[in-house]
C-alpha positions in Angstrom: 8.5 -15.2 -0.8 11.6 -13.3 -2.0 14.2 -15.8 -3.3 17.0 -13.5 -4.2 18.7 -10.5 -2.6 17.3 -8.3 -5.3 13.8 -9.5 -4.8 14.1 -9.2 -1.0 15.3 -5.6 -1.5 12.3 -4.9 -3.7 9.8 -6.3 -1.2 11.4 -4.3 1.6 11.2 -1.1 -0.5 7.5 -1.7 -1.2 6.8 -2.4 2.5 8.8 0.7 3.6 6.9 2.9 1.1 3.5 1.5 2.3 4.5 2.3 5.8 4.7 6.0 4.8 1.0 6.2 3.8 -0.6 8.3 6.6 -3.3 6.9 8.8 -6.8 7.5 7.3 -5.4 7.9 3.7 -5.1 5.6 0.7 -3.0 5.4 -2.4 -2.9 3.1 -5.4 -0.7 0.2 -6.4 0.3 2.3 -9.4 1.4 5.3 -7.3 3.6 3.2 -5.0 5.1 1.7 -8.2 5.7 5.1 -9.7 7.4 6.3 -6.6 9.7 3.2 -6.7 10.2 3.0 -10.4 8.4 -0.3 -11.0 5.1 -1.7 -12.3 1.9 -1.7 -10.3 1.5 -5.5 -10.6 4.8 -5.9 -8.8 3.5 -3.9 -5.8 0.5 -6.1 -5.7 2.6 -9.3 -5.7 4.6 -7.9 -2.7 1.4 -7.1 -0.7 -0.2 -10.5 -1.7 2.8 -12.2 -0.1 3.0 -10.0 3.0 3.4 -12.4 6.0 1.1 -12.3 9.0 2.3 -10.8 12.3 2.5 -14.3 13.7 5.2 -15.3 11.2 7.9 -13.4 13.1 9.0 -11.8 9.8 10.5 -8.3 9.9 7.7 -7.1 7.5 4.2 -8.3 8.3 0.5 -7.3 8.3 0.9 -5.8 11.7 3.5 -3.2 10.7 2.8 -2.7 7.0 -0.6 -1.0 6.5 -1.5 -3.0 3.4 -5.1 -1.9 3.6 -4.1 1.6 2.5 -3.3 0.4 -1.0 -6.2 0.2 -3.5 -6.6 0.3 -7.2 -6.3 3.5 -9.3 -10.1 3.8 -9.6 -10.5 3.7 -5.8 -11.6 0.1 -5.8 -10.6 -2.5 -3.2 -9.3 -5.8 -4.7 -11.2 -8.9 -3.7 -7.9 -10.7 -3.7 -6.2 -8.8 -0.9 -5.4 -10.2 2.5 -8.6 -10.8 4.3 -10.6 -10.2 1.1 -12.2 -6.9 0.2 -14.5 -6.9 3.2 -11.5 -7.3 5.5 -9.7 -4.4 3.8 -12.8 -2.3 3.9 -13.2 -3.0 7.7 -9.6 -2.1 8.3 -10.0 1.2 6.4 -13.2 2.0 8.2 -11.4 1.6 11.6 -9.0 4.4 10.4 -12.0 6.7 9.6 -12.0 6.1 5.9 -15.5 6.0 4.3 -15.8 2.9 2.2 -18.8 2.6 -0.1 -20.3 -0.7 -1.0 -21.9 -1.1 -4.4 -24.9 -3.2 -5.4 -22.7 -6.0 -6.5 -20.7 -6.1 -3.2 -17.7 -4.2 -4.6 -16.0 -1.7 -2.2 -14.6 1.7 -3.1 -13.0 4.7 -1.6 -13.3 8.3 -2.8 -9.8 9.2 -3.9 -10.6 12.9 -3.9 -11.3 12.7 -0.1 -8.8 10.1 1.1 -6.1 9.9 -1.6 -2.4 10.3 -0.8 -0.3 11.0 -3.9 3.0 12.8 -3.1 5.6 13.4 -5.8 8.2 11.7 -3.6 8.1 9.6 -0.5 8.3 11.8 2.7 11.4 9.8 3.7 13.1 10.9 0.4 12.2 14.6 0.5 15.2 16.8 0.4 17.7 14.0 -0.6 18.6 15.8 -3.8 19.3 19.1 -2.1 21.4 17.5 0.5 23.6 15.8 -2.2 24.1 19.2 -3.9 25.5 20.8 -0.8 
C-alpha cells in the first residue's frame, strides 16, 4: 500500500508499535497514534492494509497482532481484517474477554485489558542514554 519511502516508514513504525502490545492486552488506535505522533485514523489505515501472511511481506497479519488494537471506547471495529467477529475470536484465543451486545457489537473492558504506556517499551530509556 505504501507508495513513498515516507509512507513505508510510517507503516513500518505502526506495525512495530503494534508488535509491542503484550499478549492478552489491547490498546486503542488513538494511543498508538499518540505514541507515534500521528492521528488515529492513520493507524487504522495502516492496519486496514496489513497484508496477509501468505503475501510474503515483511509485515503481515501473522507477525503484527492487529487484533490488539480497538477503538478508544473498547469497541471492535466491524471494518477490521476478518470483521469484528474475527477480531473478537482472535482476542478470545489470547484470553481476552470480549462482550457481545444485543446489536452484535463487540467490546473489551479497557480497565481489565488495556495497555497504555507513556512510551513504547522499545523506546524506554532512550533519552537517558542520549544524556550520558
